[in-house]
All heavy atoms as a GROMACS GRO file, in nm:
protein
  632
    1MET      N    1  -1.414   0.476   0.481
    1MET     CA    2  -1.536   0.516   0.547
    1MET      C    3  -1.578   0.654   0.500
    1MET      O    4  -1.493   0.740   0.480
    1MET     CB    5  -1.513   0.522   0.698
    1MET     CG    6  -1.532   0.394   0.763
    1MET     SD    7  -1.522   0.414   0.943
    1MET     CE    8  -1.482   0.248   0.978
    2PRO      N    9  -1.706   0.673   0.488
    2PRO     CA   10  -1.752   0.809   0.453
    2PRO      C   11  -1.717   0.906   0.564
    2PRO      O   12  -1.712   0.873   0.681
    2PRO     CB   13  -1.902   0.793   0.442
    2PRO     CG   14  -1.928   0.648   0.432
    2PRO     CD   15  -1.815   0.579   0.494
    3ILE      N   16  -1.692   1.029   0.526
    3ILE     CA   17  -1.651   1.130   0.623
    3ILE      C   18  -1.760   1.158   0.729
    3ILE      O   19  -1.730   1.196   0.840
    3ILE     CB   20  -1.608   1.260   0.552
    3ILE    CG1   21  -1.538   1.351   0.650
    3ILE    CG2   22  -1.726   1.328   0.488
    3ILE    CD1   23  -1.463   1.464   0.586
    4ASP      N   24  -1.883   1.137   0.694
    4ASP     CA   25  -1.992   1.165   0.789
    4ASP      C   26  -2.039   1.039   0.862
    4ASP      O   27  -2.145   1.037   0.923
    4ASP     CB   28  -2.110   1.232   0.718
    4ASP     CG   29  -2.165   1.149   0.605
    4ASP    OD1   30  -2.098   1.050   0.564
    4ASP    OD2   31  -2.274   1.182   0.555
    5SER      N   32  -1.955   0.933   0.861
    5SER     CA   33  -1.995   0.809   0.925
    5SER      C   34  -1.992   0.826   1.077
    5SER      O   35  -1.916   0.905   1.133
    5SER     CB   36  -1.903   0.694   0.884
    5SER     OG   37  -1.775   0.714   0.939
    6ALA      N   38  -2.074   0.747   1.144
    6ALA     CA   39  -2.082   0.753   1.289
    6ALA      C   40  -1.952   0.707   1.354
    6ALA      O   41  -1.911   0.757   1.458
    6ALA     CB   42  -2.197   0.667   1.340
    7THR      N   43  -1.884   0.612   1.289
    7THR     CA   44  -1.758   0.564   1.343
    7THR      C   45  -1.654   0.674   1.350
    7THR      O   46  -1.587   0.691   1.452
    7THR     CB   47  -1.704   0.447   1.258
    7THR    OG1   48  -1.803   0.346   1.253
    7THR    CG2   49  -1.577   0.390   1.317
    8LEU      N   50  -1.637   0.749   1.244
    8LEU     CA   51  -1.539   0.859   1.245
    8LEU      C   52  -1.582   0.970   1.340
    8LEU      O   53  -1.499   1.036   1.400
    8LEU     CB   54  -1.522   0.916   1.105
    8LEU     CG   55  -1.437   0.833   1.009
    8LEU    CD1   56  -1.430   0.903   0.874
    8LEU    CD2   57  -1.301   0.809   1.065
    9ALA      N   58  -1.710   0.988   1.356
    9ALA     CA   59  -1.759   1.093   1.446
    9ALA      C   60  -1.727   1.063   1.591
    9ALA      O   61  -1.716   1.154   1.674
    9ALA     CB   62  -1.911   1.112   1.429
   10THR      N   63  -1.709   0.934   1.626
   10THR     CA   64  -1.680   0.899   1.765
   10THR      C   65  -1.536   0.928   1.804
   10THR      O   66  -1.504   0.942   1.921
   10THR     CB   67  -1.711   0.751   1.791
   10THR    OG1   68  -1.627   0.672   1.709
   10THR    CG2   69  -1.856   0.720   1.770
   11TYR      N   70  -1.447   0.936   1.705
   11TYR     CA   71  -1.306   0.964   1.734
   11TYR      C   72  -1.285   1.112   1.749
   11TYR      O   73  -1.341   1.193   1.675
   11TYR     CB   74  -1.216   0.909   1.623
   11TYR     CG   75  -1.218   0.761   1.617
   11TYR    CD1   76  -1.288   0.692   1.518
   11TYR    CD2   77  -1.149   0.684   1.712
   11TYR    CE1   78  -1.286   0.555   1.511
   11TYR    CE2   79  -1.150   0.546   1.707
   11TYR     CZ   80  -1.220   0.482   1.607
   11TYR     OH   81  -1.222   0.346   1.602
   12GLU      N   82  -1.201   1.150   1.842
   12GLU     CA   83  -1.171   1.292   1.861
   12GLU      C   84  -1.046   1.331   1.788
   12GLU      O   85  -0.990   1.437   1.810
   12GLU     CB   86  -1.161   1.322   2.010
   12GLU     CG   87  -1.294   1.306   2.079
   12GLU     CD   88  -1.288   1.351   2.222
   12GLU    OE1   89  -1.195   1.422   2.261
   12GLU    OE2   90  -1.379   1.314   2.298
   13ASP      N   91  -0.997   1.246   1.700
   13ASP     CA   92  -0.877   1.275   1.621
   13ASP      C   93  -0.913   1.379   1.516
   13ASP      O   94  -1.005   1.360   1.435
   13ASP     CB   95  -0.829   1.147   1.552
   13ASP     CG   96  -0.705   1.168   1.467
   13ASP    OD1   97  -0.643   1.275   1.479
   13ASP    OD2   98  -0.671   1.074   1.392
   14PRO      N   99  -0.843   1.494   1.513
   14PRO     CA  100  -0.878   1.598   1.415
   14PRO      C  101  -0.850   1.555   1.271
   14PRO      O  102  -0.905   1.608   1.179
   14PRO     CB  103  -0.789   1.716   1.454
   14PRO     CG  104  -0.682   1.659   1.536
   14PRO     CD  105  -0.736   1.534   1.600
   15HIS      N  106  -0.765   1.452   1.253
   15HIS     CA  107  -0.735   1.404   1.118
   15HIS      C  108  -0.838   1.305   1.067
   15HIS      O  109  -0.841   1.275   0.950
   15HIS     CB  110  -0.597   1.340   1.115
   15HIS     CG  111  -0.486   1.435   1.148
   15HIS    ND1  112  -0.431   1.518   1.056
   15HIS    CD2  113  -0.421   1.458   1.264
   15HIS    CE1  114  -0.336   1.590   1.113
   15HIS    NE2  115  -0.330   1.557   1.241
   16ALA      N  116  -0.922   1.255   1.156
   16ALA     CA  117  -1.020   1.153   1.118
   16ALA      C  118  -1.116   1.214   1.015
   16ALA      O  119  -1.174   1.321   1.036
   16ALA     CB  120  -1.097   1.105   1.240
   17GLY      N  121  -1.129   1.147   0.905
   17GLY     CA  122  -1.222   1.190   0.802
   17GLY      C  123  -1.160   1.284   0.699
   17GLY      O  124  -1.224   1.313   0.598
   18TRP      N  125  -1.039   1.329   0.720
   18TRP     CA  126  -0.975   1.418   0.625
   18TRP      C  127  -0.913   1.332   0.512
   18TRP      O  128  -0.832   1.244   0.537
   18TRP     CB  129  -0.865   1.500   0.691
   18TRP     CG  130  -0.922   1.623   0.755
   18TRP    CD1  131  -1.000   1.627   0.865
   18TRP    CD2  132  -0.908   1.756   0.709
   18TRP    NE1  133  -1.033   1.758   0.893
   18TRP    CE2  134  -0.976   1.839   0.799
   18TRP    CE3  135  -0.840   1.814   0.604
   18TRP    CZ2  136  -0.981   1.975   0.784
   18TRP    CZ3  137  -0.845   1.952   0.589
   18TRP    CH2  138  -0.916   2.029   0.679
   19THR      N  139  -0.953   1.362   0.390
   19THR     CA  140  -0.898   1.294   0.274
   19THR      C  141  -0.788   1.381   0.212
   19THR      O  142  -0.769   1.497   0.249
   19THR     CB  143  -1.006   1.267   0.170
   19THR    OG1  144  -1.053   1.393   0.121
   19THR    CG2  145  -1.123   1.188   0.227
   20ARG      N  146  -0.719   1.324   0.117
   20ARG     CA  147  -0.617   1.400   0.046
   20ARG      C  148  -0.678   1.522  -0.021
   20ARG      O  149  -0.619   1.630  -0.024
   20ARG     CB  150  -0.551   1.310  -0.058
   20ARG     CG  151  -0.436   1.378  -0.130
   20ARG     CD  152  -0.366   1.283  -0.223
   20ARG     NE  153  -0.300   1.182  -0.143
   20ARG     CZ  154  -0.256   1.068  -0.189
   20ARG    NH1  155  -0.273   1.038  -0.315
   20ARG    NH2  156  -0.196   0.983  -0.109
   21THR      N  157  -0.798   1.512  -0.069
   21THR     CA  158  -0.868   1.624  -0.134
   21THR      C  159  -0.890   1.736  -0.035
   21THR      O  160  -0.870   1.853  -0.069
   21THR     CB  161  -1.004   1.576  -0.192
   21THR    OG1  162  -0.981   1.469  -0.281
   21THR    CG2  163  -1.075   1.690  -0.262
   22HIS      N  164  -0.927   1.706   0.088
   22HIS     CA  165  -0.947   1.808   0.189
   22HIS      C  166  -0.815   1.886   0.214
   22HIS      O  167  -0.815   2.009   0.220
   22HIS     CB  168  -0.995   1.748   0.319
   22HIS     CG  169  -1.136   1.696   0.314
   22HIS    ND1  170  -1.162   1.565   0.298
   22HIS    CD2  171  -1.253   1.760   0.319
   22HIS    CE1  172  -1.292   1.547   0.296
   22HIS    NE2  173  -1.351   1.666   0.308
   23TYR      N  174  -0.708   1.810   0.226
   23TYR     CA  175  -0.578   1.877   0.249
   23TYR      C  176  -0.538   1.962   0.130
   23TYR      O  177  -0.487   2.072   0.146
   23TYR     CB  178  -0.471   1.773   0.283
   23TYR     CG  179  -0.481   1.718   0.422
   23TYR    CD1  180  -0.532   1.591   0.444
   23TYR    CD2  181  -0.443   1.791   0.532
   23TYR    CE1  182  -0.543   1.539   0.572
   23TYR    CE2  183  -0.453   1.742   0.659
   23TYR     CZ  184  -0.502   1.616   0.678
   23TYR     OH  185  -0.512   1.568   0.806
   24LEU      N  186  -0.560   1.912   0.009
   24LEU     CA  187  -0.524   1.989  -0.109
   24LEU      C  188  -0.608   2.116  -0.121
   24LEU      O  189  -0.556   2.222  -0.159
   24LEU     CB  190  -0.540   1.904  -0.234
   24LEU     CG  191  -0.439   1.789  -0.250
   24LEU    CD1  192  -0.476   1.700  -0.369
   24LEU    CD2  193  -0.298   1.846  -0.265
   25LEU      N  194  -0.735   2.109  -0.088
   25LEU     CA  195  -0.819   2.227  -0.092
   25LEU      C  196  -0.773   2.332   0.008
   25LEU      O  197  -0.776   2.452  -0.017
   25LEU     CB  198  -0.967   2.191  -0.073
   25LEU     CG  199  -1.032   2.122  -0.190
   25LEU    CD1  200  -1.170   2.073  -0.151
   25LEU    CD2  201  -1.040   2.216  -0.310
   26THR      N  202  -0.733   2.288   0.126
   26THR     CA  203  -0.682   2.386   0.224
   26THR      C  204  -0.550   2.444   0.179
   26THR      O  205  -0.521   2.560   0.208
   26THR     CB  206  -0.668   2.323   0.364
   26THR    OG1  207  -0.576   2.216   0.360
   26THR    CG2  208  -0.802   2.278   0.419
   27ASP      N  209  -0.474   2.368   0.104
   27ASP     CA  210  -0.348   2.421   0.046
   27ASP      C  211  -0.378   2.529  -0.057
   27ASP      O  212  -0.309   2.631  -0.063
   27ASP     CB  213  -0.262   2.310  -0.015
   27ASP     CG  214  -0.199   2.222   0.089
   27ASP    OD1  215  -0.190   2.261   0.206
   27ASP    OD2  216  -0.156   2.110   0.050
   28VAL      N  217  -0.482   2.507  -0.137
   28VAL     CA  218  -0.524   2.608  -0.236
   28VAL      C  219  -0.570   2.735  -0.165
   28VAL      O  220  -0.532   2.845  -0.203
   28VAL     CB  221  -0.632   2.552  -0.329
   28VAL    CG1  222  -0.693   2.662  -0.414
   28VAL    CG2  223  -0.578   2.440  -0.416
   29PHE      N  224  -0.647   2.716  -0.061
   29PHE     CA  225  -0.693   2.830   0.021
   29PHE      C  226  -0.574   2.910   0.070
   29PHE      O  227  -0.569   3.032   0.062
   29PHE     CB  228  -0.778   2.782   0.137
   29PHE     CG  229  -0.825   2.890   0.229
   29PHE    CD1  230  -0.943   2.959   0.207
   29PHE    CD2  231  -0.750   2.923   0.342
   29PHE    CE1  232  -0.986   3.058   0.293
   29PHE    CE2  233  -0.790   3.024   0.428
   29PHE     CZ  234  -0.909   3.092   0.403
   30HIS      N  235  -0.473   2.840   0.123
   30HIS     CA  236  -0.354   2.903   0.176
   30HIS      C  237  -0.280   2.976   0.065
   30HIS      O  238  -0.232   3.090   0.084
   30HIS     CB  239  -0.264   2.800   0.241
   30HIS     CG  240  -0.145   2.858   0.311
   30HIS    ND1  241  -0.054   2.783   0.374
   30HIS    CD2  242  -0.099   2.986   0.321
   30HIS    CE1  243   0.042   2.858   0.424
   30HIS    NE2  244   0.017   2.981   0.391
   31ALA      N  245  -0.268   2.915  -0.052
   31ALA     CA  246  -0.198   2.978  -0.164
   31ALA      C  247  -0.268   3.105  -0.212
   31ALA      O  248  -0.203   3.202  -0.248
   31ALA     CB  249  -0.185   2.878  -0.280
   32LEU      N  250  -0.399   3.104  -0.207
   32LEU     CA  251  -0.474   3.222  -0.257
   32LEU      C  252  -0.484   3.335  -0.153
   32LEU      O  253  -0.484   3.451  -0.191
   32LEU     CB  254  -0.615   3.178  -0.300
   32LEU     CG  255  -0.622   3.087  -0.422
   32LEU    CD1  256  -0.766   3.042  -0.445
   32LEU    CD2  257  -0.566   3.157  -0.544
   33THR      N  258  -0.491   3.299  -0.029
   33THR     CA  259  -0.512   3.402   0.073
   33THR      C  260  -0.385   3.435   0.155
   33THR      O  261  -0.380   3.540   0.218
   33THR     CB  262  -0.621   3.356   0.174
   33THR    OG1  263  -0.574   3.241   0.244
   33THR    CG2  264  -0.751   3.328   0.105
   34GLY      N  265  -0.292   3.344   0.155
   34GLY     CA  266  -0.171   3.364   0.236
   34GLY      C  267  -0.193   3.327   0.380
   34GLY      O  268  -0.106   3.347   0.464
   35LYS      N  269  -0.311   3.278   0.414
   35LYS     CA  270  -0.342   3.240   0.552
   35LYS      C  271  -0.375   3.092   0.555
   35LYS      O  272  -0.437   3.038   0.464
   35LYS     CB  273  -0.465   3.318   0.600
   35LYS     CG  274  -0.446   3.468   0.601
   35LYS     CD  275  -0.577   3.536   0.642
   35LYS     CE  276  -0.560   3.687   0.635
   35LYS     NZ  277  -0.683   3.755   0.666
   36PRO      N  278  -0.337   3.024   0.664
   36PRO     CA  279  -0.374   2.883   0.674
   36PRO      C  280  -0.525   2.871   0.691
   36PRO      O  281  -0.589   2.955   0.752
   36PRO     CB  282  -0.301   2.834   0.797
   36PRO     CG  283  -0.263   2.956   0.873
   36PRO     CD  284  -0.256   3.069   0.775
   37HIS      N  285  -0.582   2.765   0.637
   37HIS     CA  286  -0.724   2.741   0.650
   37HIS      C  287  -0.758   2.713   0.796
   37HIS      O  288  -0.688   2.633   0.862
   37HIS     CB  289  -0.767   2.622   0.564
   37HIS     CG  290  -0.916   2.612   0.546
   37HIS    ND1  291  -0.994   2.556   0.641
   37HIS    CD2  292  -0.996   2.652   0.445
   37HIS    CE1  293  -1.121   2.560   0.600
   37HIS    NE2  294  -1.124   2.617   0.482
   38PRO      N  295  -0.859   2.776   0.853
   38PRO     CA  296  -0.888   2.761   0.995
   38PRO      C  297  -0.933   2.619   1.033
   38PRO      O  298  -0.918   2.581   1.151
   38PRO     CB  299  -0.999   2.861   1.022
   38PRO     CG  300  -1.056   2.894   0.889
   38PRO     CD  301  -0.949   2.873   0.786
   39ALA      N  302  -0.984   2.542   0.940
   39ALA     CA  303  -1.032   2.407   0.976
   39ALA      C  304  -0.926   2.300   0.960
   39ALA      O  305  -0.947   2.188   1.002
   39ALA     CB  306  -1.154   2.372   0.887
   40ARG      N  307  -0.810   2.335   0.904
   40ARG     CA  308  -0.709   2.232   0.881
   40ARG      C  309  -0.651   2.187   1.015
   40ARG      O  310  -0.611   2.269   1.097
   40ARG     CB  311  -0.598   2.288   0.794
   40ARG     CG  312  -0.495   2.182   0.759
   40ARG     CD  313  -0.386   2.239   0.670
   40ARG     NE  314  -0.287   2.140   0.642
   40ARG     CZ  315  -0.257   2.095   0.522
   40ARG    NH1  316  -0.317   2.147   0.417
   40ARG    NH2  317  -0.165   2.004   0.504
   41PRO      N  318  -0.644   2.056   1.035
   41PRO     CA  319  -0.586   2.006   1.162
   41PRO      C  320  -0.440   2.046   1.175
   41PRO      O  321  -0.366   2.049   1.078
   41PRO     CB  322  -0.601   1.856   1.150
   41PRO     CG  323  -0.697   1.831   1.043
   41PRO     CD  324  -0.689   1.948   0.951
   42ALA      N  325  -0.399   2.074   1.296
   42ALA     CA  326  -0.258   2.107   1.322
   42ALA      C  327  -0.176   1.981   1.307
   42ALA      O  328  -0.221   1.871   1.340
   42ALA     CB  329  -0.244   2.165   1.462
   43PRO      N  330  -0.052   1.995   1.259
   43PRO     CA  331   0.034   1.875   1.248
   43PRO      C  332   0.069   1.823   1.387
   43PRO      O  333   0.072   1.897   1.483
   43PRO     CB  334   0.158   1.927   1.176
   43PRO     CG  335   0.158   2.072   1.194
   43PRO     CD  336   0.014   2.114   1.214
   44PRO      N  337   0.100   1.695   1.394
   44PRO     CA  338   0.136   1.638   1.525
   44PRO      C  339   0.265   1.701   1.575
   44PRO      O  340   0.350   1.744   1.495
   44PRO     CB  341   0.150   1.488   1.497
   44PRO     CG  342   0.171   1.478   1.350
   44PRO     CD  343   0.102   1.595   1.287
   45SER      N  344   0.282   1.703   1.702
   45SER     CA  345   0.401   1.762   1.762
   45SER      C  346   0.524   1.682   1.725
   45SER      O  347   0.522   1.560   1.719
   45SER     CB  348   0.386   1.764   1.914
   45SER     OG  349   0.507   1.809   1.974
   46ARG      N  350   0.633   1.751   1.700
   46ARG     CA  351   0.760   1.684   1.667
   46ARG      C  352   0.841   1.652   1.792
   46ARG      O  353   0.943   1.585   1.783
   46ARG     CB  354   0.844   1.774   1.575
   46ARG     CG  355   0.776   1.801   1.444
   46ARG     CD  356   0.817   1.699   1.345
   46ARG     NE  357   0.762   1.731   1.215
   46ARG     CZ  358   0.725   1.644   1.130
   46ARG    NH1  359   0.736   1.517   1.156
   46ARG    NH2  360   0.676   1.679   1.014
   47ARG      N  361   0.796   1.705   1.907
   47ARG     CA  362   0.871   1.679   2.029
   47ARG      C  363   0.854   1.534   2.071
   47ARG      O  364   0.746   1.478   2.064
   47ARG     CB  365   0.823   1.769   2.141
   47ARG     CG  366   0.872   1.908   2.129
   47ARG     CD  367   0.836   1.994   2.244
   47ARG     NE  368   0.777   1.924   2.355
   47ARG     CZ  369   0.714   1.983   2.454
   47ARG    NH1  370   0.698   2.110   2.453
   47ARG    NH2  371   0.663   1.912   2.554
   48ARG      N  372   0.961   1.478   2.117
   48ARG     CA  373   0.954   1.340   2.162
   48ARG      C  374   0.926   1.336   2.311
   48ARG      O  375   0.960   1.430   2.384
   48ARG     CB  376   1.086   1.268   2.136
   48ARG     CG  377   1.107   1.239   1.992
   48ARG     CD  378   1.212   1.136   1.975
   48ARG     NE  379   1.220   1.100   1.834
   48ARG     CZ  380   1.326   1.061   1.774
   48ARG    NH1  381   1.438   1.051   1.839
   48ARG    NH2  382   1.323   1.030   1.647
   49ASP      N  383   0.872   1.228   2.353
   49ASP     CA  384   0.847   1.201   2.496
   49ASP      C  385   0.980   1.196   2.566
   49ASP      O  386   1.070   1.122   2.524
   49ASP     CB  387   0.771   1.072   2.506
   49ASP     CG  388   0.743   1.034   2.652
   49ASP    OD1  389   0.737   1.125   2.736
   49ASP    OD2  390   0.723   0.914   2.677
   50PRO      N  391   1.003   1.273   2.673
   50PRO     CA  392   1.133   1.274   2.741
   50PRO      C  393   1.173   1.135   2.794
   50PRO      O  394   1.291   1.102   2.793
   50PRO     CB  395   1.116   1.371   2.856
   50PRO     CG  396   0.981   1.433   2.843
   50PRO     CD  397   0.910   1.368   2.732
   51VAL      N  398   1.078   1.058   2.837
   51VAL     CA  399   1.108   0.922   2.886
   51VAL      C  400   1.161   0.836   2.770
   51VAL      O  401   1.260   0.764   2.785
   51VAL     CB  402   0.986   0.858   2.952
   51VAL    CG1  403   1.012   0.714   2.990
   51VAL    CG2  404   0.938   0.939   3.072
   52GLU      N  405   1.098   0.848   2.655
   52GLU     CA  406   1.138   0.771   2.540
   52GLU      C  407   1.277   0.816   2.490
   52GLU      O  408   1.362   0.737   2.454
   52GLU     CB  409   1.037   0.785   2.426
   52GLU     CG  410   1.073   0.713   2.299
   52GLU     CD  411   1.080   0.561   2.313
   52GLU    OE1  412   1.029   0.506   2.410
   52GLU    OE2  413   1.138   0.497   2.223
   53THR      N  414   1.302   0.947   2.495
   53THR     CA  415   1.433   1.001   2.455
   53THR      C  416   1.539   0.947   2.545
   53THR      O  417   1.647   0.903   2.499
   53THR     CB  418   1.430   1.153   2.458
   53THR    OG1  419   1.329   1.202   2.370
   53THR    CG2  420   1.564   1.212   2.416
   54LYS      N  421   1.517   0.948   2.677
   54LYS     CA  422   1.614   0.896   2.771
   54LYS      C  423   1.638   0.747   2.751
   54LYS      O  424   1.752   0.699   2.758
   54LYS     CB  425   1.566   0.924   2.914
   54LYS     CG  426   1.672   0.898   3.020
   54LYS     CD  427   1.633   0.954   3.152
   54LYS     CE  428   1.676   1.099   3.147
   54LYS     NZ  429   1.729   1.157   3.263
   55ARG      N  430   1.534   0.674   2.723
   55ARG     CA  431   1.546   0.529   2.699
   55ARG      C  432   1.634   0.504   2.576
   55ARG      O  433   1.725   0.421   2.578
   55ARG     CB  434   1.410   0.465   2.680
   55ARG     CG  435   1.412   0.313   2.664
   55ARG     CD  436   1.276   0.260   2.627
   55ARG     NE  437   1.239   0.288   2.492
   55ARG     CZ  438   1.279   0.218   2.385
   55ARG    NH1  439   1.359   0.112   2.401
   55ARG    NH2  440   1.240   0.251   2.262
   56ARG      N  441   1.608   0.579   2.470
   56ARG     CA  442   1.687   0.560   2.347
   56ARG      C  443   1.834   0.599   2.367
   56ARG      O  444   1.923   0.535   2.317
   56ARG     CB  445   1.628   0.647   2.236
   56ARG     CG  446   1.497   0.592   2.183
   56ARG     CD  447   1.446   0.678   2.072
   56ARG     NE  448   1.317   0.632   2.027
   56ARG     CZ  449   1.273   0.642   1.903
   56ARG    NH1  450   1.348   0.701   1.812
   56ARG    NH2  451   1.155   0.598   1.870
   57GLU      N  452   1.858   0.706   2.442
   57GLU     CA  453   1.995   0.745   2.472
   57GLU      C  454   2.066   0.636   2.549
   57GLU      O  455   2.183   0.606   2.521
   57GLU     CB  456   1.998   0.877   2.549
   57GLU     CG  457   1.962   0.997   2.466
   57GLU     CD  458   1.951   1.125   2.549
   57GLU    OE1  459   1.969   1.121   2.673
   57GLU    OE2  460   1.923   1.230   2.488
   58GLY      N  461   1.998   0.575   2.645
   58GLY     CA  462   2.056   0.467   2.722
   58GLY      C  463   2.091   0.349   2.632
   58GLY      O  464   2.198   0.287   2.647
   59LEU      N  465   2.004   0.315   2.542
   59LEU     CA  466   2.030   0.204   2.448
   59LEU      C  467   2.151   0.235   2.359
   59LEU      O  468   2.234   0.148   2.336
   59LEU     CB  469   1.906   0.177   2.362
   59LEU     CG  470   1.784   0.117   2.433
   59LEU    CD1  471   1.664   0.112   2.340
   59LEU    CD2  472   1.817  -0.022   2.486
   60LEU      N  473   2.160   0.358   2.312
   60LEU     CA  474   2.272   0.396   2.228
   60LEU      C  475   2.404   0.390   2.306
   60LEU      O  476   2.507   0.346   2.254
   60LEU     CB  477   2.250   0.535   2.168
   60LEU     CG  478   2.145   0.544   2.059
   60LEU    CD1  479   2.122   0.691   2.020
   60LEU    CD2  480   2.188   0.464   1.937
   61GLN      N  481   2.402   0.436   2.430
   61GLN     CA  482   2.523   0.432   2.512
   61GLN      C  483   2.566   0.290   2.540
   61GLN      O  484   2.684   0.255   2.534
   61GLN     CB  485   2.500   0.507   2.642
   61GLN     CG  486   2.492   0.658   2.625
   61GLN     CD  487   2.453   0.728   2.750
   61GLN    OE1  488   2.425   0.667   2.855
   61GLN    NE2  489   2.452   0.861   2.745
   62GLU      N  490   2.470   0.201   2.567
   62GLU     CA  491   2.500   0.059   2.591
   62GLU      C  492   2.557  -0.003   2.464
   62GLU      O  493   2.654  -0.079   2.470
   62GLU     CB  494   2.374  -0.013   2.635
   62GLU     CG  495   2.390  -0.162   2.654
   62GLU     CD  496   2.491  -0.199   2.761
   62GLU    OE1  497   2.513  -0.118   2.853
   62GLU    OE2  498   2.546  -0.312   2.755
   63ARG      N  499   2.501   0.028   2.351
   63ARG     CA  500   2.551  -0.024   2.223
   63ARG      C  501   2.695   0.023   2.198
   63ARG      O  502   2.781  -0.055   2.156
   63ARG     CB  503   2.461   0.021   2.111
   63ARG     CG  504   2.497  -0.031   1.978
   63ARG     CD  505   2.399   0.014   1.872
   63ARG     NE  506   2.443  -0.025   1.742
   63ARG     CZ  507   2.392   0.022   1.629
   63ARG    NH1  508   2.293   0.106   1.632
   63ARG    NH2  509   2.439  -0.019   1.513
   64ALA      N  510   2.722   0.151   2.227
   64ALA     CA  511   2.856   0.206   2.206
   64ALA      C  512   2.956   0.138   2.301
   64ALA      O  513   3.068   0.105   2.262
   64ALA     CB  514   2.856   0.357   2.229
   65ARG      N  515   2.913   0.114   2.425
   65ARG     CA  516   3.002   0.046   2.523
   65ARG      C  517   3.036  -0.095   2.478
   65ARG      O  518   3.153  -0.136   2.480
   65ARG     CB  519   2.934   0.047   2.660
   65ARG     CG  520   3.024  -0.003   2.770
   65ARG     CD  521   2.950  -0.018   2.904
   65ARG     NE  522   2.838  -0.112   2.898
   65ARG     CZ  523   2.851  -0.245   2.896
   65ARG    NH1  524   2.967  -0.301   2.896
   65ARG    NH2  525   2.744  -0.322   2.892
   66ARG      N  526   2.936  -0.169   2.431
   66ARG     CA  527   2.959  -0.305   2.384
   66ARG      C  528   3.050  -0.306   2.261
   66ARG      O  529   3.139  -0.391   2.250
   66ARG     CB  530   2.827  -0.374   2.351
   66ARG     CG  531   2.758  -0.431   2.473
   66ARG     CD  532   2.638  -0.516   2.440
   66ARG     NE  533   2.524  -0.426   2.425
   66ARG     CZ  534   2.439  -0.424   2.322
   66ARG    NH1  535   2.453  -0.511   2.224
   66ARG    NH2  536   2.341  -0.339   2.317
   67ARG      N  537   3.030  -0.209   2.173
   67ARG     CA  538   3.114  -0.202   2.052
   67ARG      C  539   3.260  -0.170   2.089
   67ARG      O  540   3.352  -0.228   2.031
   67ARG     CB  541   3.058  -0.096   1.957
   67ARG     CG  542   3.132  -0.088   1.829
   67ARG     CD  543   3.119  -0.215   1.750
   67ARG     NE  544   3.193  -0.204   1.626
   67ARG     CZ  545   3.253  -0.303   1.563
   67ARG    NH1  546   3.243  -0.426   1.612
   67ARG    NH2  547   3.320  -0.284   1.453
   68GLU      N  548   3.282  -0.083   2.186
   68GLU     CA  549   3.418  -0.052   2.231
   68GLU      C  550   3.482  -0.177   2.288
   68GLU      O  551   3.601  -0.203   2.264
   68GLU     CB  552   3.412   0.058   2.336
   68GLU     CG  553   3.389   0.196   2.278
   68GLU     CD  554   3.378   0.302   2.386
   68GLU    OE1  555   3.411   0.275   2.504
   68GLU    OE2  556   3.338   0.414   2.351
   69GLN      N  557   3.409  -0.256   2.365
   69GLN     CA  558   3.461  -0.379   2.422
   69GLN      C  559   3.500  -0.478   2.310
   69GLN      O  560   3.604  -0.541   2.318
   69GLN     CB  561   3.361  -0.442   2.518
   69GLN     CG  562   3.342  -0.368   2.647
   69GLN     CD  563   3.234  -0.431   2.734
   69GLN    OE1  564   3.156  -0.516   2.688
   69GLN    NE2  565   3.225  -0.385   2.858
   70GLU      N  566   3.415  -0.488   2.210
   70GLU     CA  567   3.444  -0.578   2.098
   70GLU      C  568   3.571  -0.535   2.024
   70GLU      O  569   3.656  -0.617   1.989
   70GLU     CB  570   3.328  -0.580   1.999
   70GLU     CG  571   3.204  -0.648   2.051
   70GLU     CD  572   3.087  -0.633   1.957
   70GLU    OE1  573   3.101  -0.573   1.847
   70GLU    OE2  574   2.975  -0.677   1.991
   71LEU      N  575   3.587  -0.406   2.004
   71LEU     CA  576   3.706  -0.355   1.936
   71LEU      C  577   3.831  -0.377   2.019
   71LEU      O  578   3.938  -0.412   1.964
   71LEU     CB  579   3.688  -0.205   1.903
   71LEU     CG  580   3.583  -0.173   1.796
   71LEU    CD1  581   3.566  -0.022   1.785
   71LEU    CD2  582   3.622  -0.234   1.663
   72GLU      N  583   3.824  -0.360   2.151
   72GLU     CA  584   3.937  -0.385   2.238
   72GLU      C  585   3.978  -0.532   2.232
   72GLU      O  586   4.097  -0.565   2.226
   72GLU     CB  587   3.903  -0.348   2.383
   72GLU     CG  588   3.901  -0.198   2.406
   72GLU     CD  589   3.857  -0.165   2.548
   72GLU    OE1  590   3.840  -0.257   2.633
   72GLU    OE2  591   3.837  -0.044   2.574
   73GLN      N  592   3.879  -0.622   2.229
   73GLN     CA  593   3.908  -0.766   2.222
   73GLN      C  594   3.975  -0.800   2.088
   73GLN      O  595   4.065  -0.881   2.082
   73GLN     CB  596   3.782  -0.848   2.241
   73GLN     CG  597   3.733  -0.848   2.382
   73GLN     CD  598   3.600  -0.923   2.398
   73GLN    OE1  599   3.547  -0.975   2.299
   73GLN    NE2  600   3.550  -0.933   2.520
   74LEU      N  601   3.929  -0.736   1.980
   74LEU     CA  602   3.991  -0.761   1.848
   74LEU      C  603   4.135  -0.713   1.844
   74LEU      O  604   4.222  -0.775   1.782
   74LEU     CB  605   3.909  -0.693   1.738
   74LEU     CG  606   3.775  -0.756   1.705
   74LEU    CD1  607   3.697  -0.669   1.606
   74LEU    CD2  608   3.795  -0.896   1.646
   75GLN      N  609   4.164  -0.599   1.908
   75GLN     CA  610   4.297  -0.545   1.910
   75GLN      C  611   4.394  -0.630   1.992
   75GLN      O  612   4.511  -0.643   1.960
   75GLN     CB  613   4.297  -0.403   1.963
   75GLN     CG  614   4.237  -0.303   1.864
   75GLN     CD  615   4.227  -0.163   1.923
   75GLN    OE1  616   4.246  -0.144   2.042
   75GLN    NE2  617   4.191  -0.067   1.838
   76ARG      N  618   4.342  -0.694   2.100
   76ARG     CA  619   4.426  -0.779   2.183
   76ARG      C  620   4.454  -0.912   2.121
   76ARG      O  621   4.557  -0.971   2.148
   76ARG     CB  622   4.354  -0.803   2.318
   76ARG     CG  623   4.348  -0.684   2.407
   76ARG     CD  624   4.287  -0.722   2.540
   76ARG     NE  625   4.237  -0.603   2.606
   76ARG     CZ  626   4.134  -0.598   2.683
   76ARG    NH1  627   4.065  -0.708   2.708
   76ARG    NH2  628   4.097  -0.486   2.739
   77GLY      N  629   4.361  -0.958   2.046
   77GLY     CA  630   4.379  -1.095   2.013
   77GLY      C  631   4.365  -1.149   1.884
   77GLY      O  632   4.400  -1.245   1.840
   0.00000   0.00000   0.00000
């Protein structure tokens, strides 16, 4: 889609409409000035959702428990 399309304009995503060329030009700006380009969108947060983190930890603990049971059964029999 063209960067000035109405469809992209309706999204509030700061990355919408940014092409590889836009990112490369802001990198050149940064290389020449030592400052990040003010219009470059911020990267997405690396923090995970605490609910999702807890869910994944629970799944890993359950998997470890099942694996321990399997190993105990193999040692017994």
